C-alpha positions as a Markdown table, in Angstrom:
| # | Residue | x | y | z |
|---|---|---|---|---|
| 1 | Met | 0.0 | 0.0 | 0.0 |
| 2 | Gly | 1.1 | 3.5 | -0.7 |
| 3 | Glu | 1.6 | 6.2 | 1.8 |
| 4 | Ser | -1.3 | 8.2 | 2.9 |
| 5 | Val | -2.0 | 11.8 | 3.9 |
| 6 | Thr | -1.8 | 12.5 | 7.6 |
| 7 | Leu | -3.6 | 15.3 | 9.4 |
| 8 | Arg | -2.4 | 17.1 | 12.5 |
| 9 | Pro | -3.1 | 20.3 | 14.4 |
| 10 | Ala | -1.3 | 23.3 | 12.9 |
| 11 | Arg | 1.5 | 25.0 | 14.8 |
| 12 | Pro | 2.8 | 28.6 | 14.6 |
| 13 | Gln | 5.9 | 27.2 | 12.8 |
| 14 | Asp | 3.6 | 26.2 | 9.9 |
| 15 | Ala | 3.0 | 29.8 | 9.1 |
| 16 | Arg | 5.3 | 30.1 | 6.0 |
| 17 | Val | 3.9 | 27.1 | 4.2 |
| 18 | Ala | 0.3 | 27.8 | 5.4 |
| 19 | Ala | 0.5 | 31.4 | 4.1 |
| 20 | Glu | 1.5 | 30.1 | 0.6 |
| 21 | Leu | -1.4 | 27.6 | 0.6 |
| 22 | Ile | -3.9 | 30.2 | 1.9 |
| 23 | Tyr | -2.7 | 32.8 | -0.6 |
| 24 | Ser | -3.1 | 30.2 | -3.4 |
| 25 | Thr | -6.9 | 30.1 | -2.8 |
| 26 | Gly | -7.3 | 33.6 | -4.1 |
| 27 | Pro | -4.2 | 35.4 | -5.2 |
| 28 | Ala | -6.0 | 38.2 | -7.1 |
| 29 | Ser | -8.2 | 38.9 | -4.1 |
| 30 | Phe | -5.3 | 39.0 | -1.7 |
| 31 | Asn | -3.3 | 41.2 | -4.1 |
| 32 | Leu | -6.2 | 43.6 | -4.4 |
| 33 | Ala | -6.7 | 43.7 | -0.7 |
| 34 | Phe | -3.0 | 43.9 | 0.3 |
| 35 | Asp | -1.4 | 45.5 | -2.7 |
| 36 | Ser | 1.1 | 42.7 | -3.6 |
| 37 | Lys | 1.9 | 39.0 | -3.1 |
| 38 | Asp | 4.8 | 39.7 | -0.8 |
| 39 | Lys | 2.7 | 42.0 | 1.5 |
| 40 | Ala | -0.2 | 39.5 | 1.4 |
| 41 | Leu | 2.0 | 36.6 | 2.4 |
| 42 | Ser | 3.6 | 38.6 | 5.2 |
| 43 | Ile | 0.2 | 39.5 | 6.6 |
| 44 | Ile | -1.2 | 36.0 | 6.3 |
| 45 | Arg | 1.9 | 34.6 | 8.0 |
| 46 | Arg | 1.6 | 37.0 | 10.9 |
| 47 | Leu | -2.1 | 36.4 | 11.3 |
| 48 | Phe | -1.6 | 32.7 | 11.3 |
| 49 | Thr | 0.8 | 32.9 | 14.2 |
| 50 | Lys | -1.6 | 34.9 | 16.4 |
| 51 | Pro | -3.9 | 32.7 | 18.5 |
| 52 | Asp | -7.0 | 34.9 | 18.4 |
| 53 | Thr | -7.3 | 35.8 | 14.7 |
| 54 | Ile | -9.5 | 34.4 | 12.0 |
| 55 | Met | -6.6 | 32.8 | 10.3 |
| 56 | Ser | -4.9 | 31.5 | 13.4 |
| 57 | Phe | -3.1 | 28.2 | 13.6 |
| 58 | Lys | -5.5 | 27.4 | 16.5 |
| 59 | His | -8.3 | 26.9 | 14.0 |
| 60 | Ala | -6.2 | 25.0 | 11.4 |
| 61 | Thr | -5.4 | 21.5 | 10.5 |
| 62 | Val | -2.3 | 20.7 | 8.4 |
| 63 | Ala | -2.2 | 17.8 | 5.8 |
| 64 | Glu | 1.1 | 16.2 | 5.3 |
| 65 | Phe | 2.2 | 13.7 | 2.6 |
| 66 | Gln | 5.7 | 12.2 | 2.8 |
| 67 | Glu | 6.6 | 14.6 | 5.6 |
| 68 | Arg | 5.7 | 17.6 | 3.4 |
| 69 | Thr | 2.9 | 20.0 | 4.1 |
| 70 | Val | 0.4 | 19.7 | 1.2 |
| 71 | Gly | -2.7 | 21.4 | 2.6 |
| 72 | Val | -4.2 | 23.5 | 5.3 |
| 73 | Leu | -7.8 | 23.6 | 6.5 |
| 74 | Ile | -9.1 | 26.4 | 8.6 |
| 75 | Leu | -12.5 | 25.8 | 10.2 |
| 76 | Leu | -14.5 | 28.3 | 12.3 |
| 77 | Asp | -17.9 | 28.1 | 13.6 |
| 78 | Arg | -19.9 | 31.4 | 13.8 |
| 79 | Asn | -19.1 | 31.9 | 17.4 |
| 80 | Ile | -15.4 | 31.7 | 16.9 |
| 81 | Glu | -15.7 | 33.9 | 13.8 |
| 82 | Arg | -17.5 | 36.6 | 15.8 |
| 83 | Gln | -15.0 | 36.3 | 18.6 |
| 84 | Thr | -12.0 | 36.7 | 16.4 |
| 85 | Gln | -13.2 | 39.5 | 14.1 |
| 86 | Val | -12.2 | 42.3 | 16.5 |
| 87 | Gln | -8.8 | 40.8 | 17.3 |
| 88 | Ser | -8.2 | 40.1 | 13.6 |
| 89 | Gly | -8.9 | 43.7 | 12.8 |
| 90 | Ala | -6.7 | 45.0 | 15.6 |
| 91 | Glu | -3.8 | 42.7 | 14.4 |
| 92 | Leu | -4.3 | 43.9 | 10.8 |
| 93 | Leu | -4.2 | 47.5 | 11.9 |
| 94 | Lys | -1.0 | 46.8 | 13.8 |
| 95 | Ile | 0.6 | 45.1 | 10.8 |
| 96 | Val | -0.3 | 47.5 | 8.0 |
| 97 | Gly | -1.1 | 50.7 | 9.9 |
| 98 | Pro | -4.0 | 53.0 | 9.7 |
| 99 | Leu | -2.9 | 54.9 | 6.6 |
| 100 | Phe | -2.7 | 51.7 | 4.5 |
| 101 | Leu | -6.2 | 50.7 | 5.6 |
| 102 | Leu | -7.5 | 54.2 | 4.9 |
| 103 | Phe | -6.2 | 54.2 | 1.4 |
| 104 | Arg | -7.4 | 50.7 | 0.7 |
| 105 | Leu | -10.9 | 51.4 | 2.3 |
| 106 | Pro | -12.7 | 51.8 | -1.1 |
| 107 | Ile | -11.5 | 48.3 | -2.1 |
| 108 | Tyr | -12.6 | 46.8 | 1.2 |
| 109 | Leu | -16.1 | 48.4 | 0.8 |
């Protein structure tokens, strides 16, 4: 029998690979929201390492195949989503600053 995919809880150390995988789900949207791939990846990585954000490792499961991360799944129920919205916004504000968000506001709306 061949090797199978294994699932495990994500860890903060998975941020680099997880950010690439999350980014790959909508590169055009992330680039529009955050101005560039590099900036988007940086933001996703930072949000992934924070325990109380919508993209946190705490809500993620990593899929591995032959000791290589091949997928990430982030699942939130509505209560967790509501609980993490404020902290996610606060972290985003810390990361990019108020001026960046102000200039990008028309895109977010």
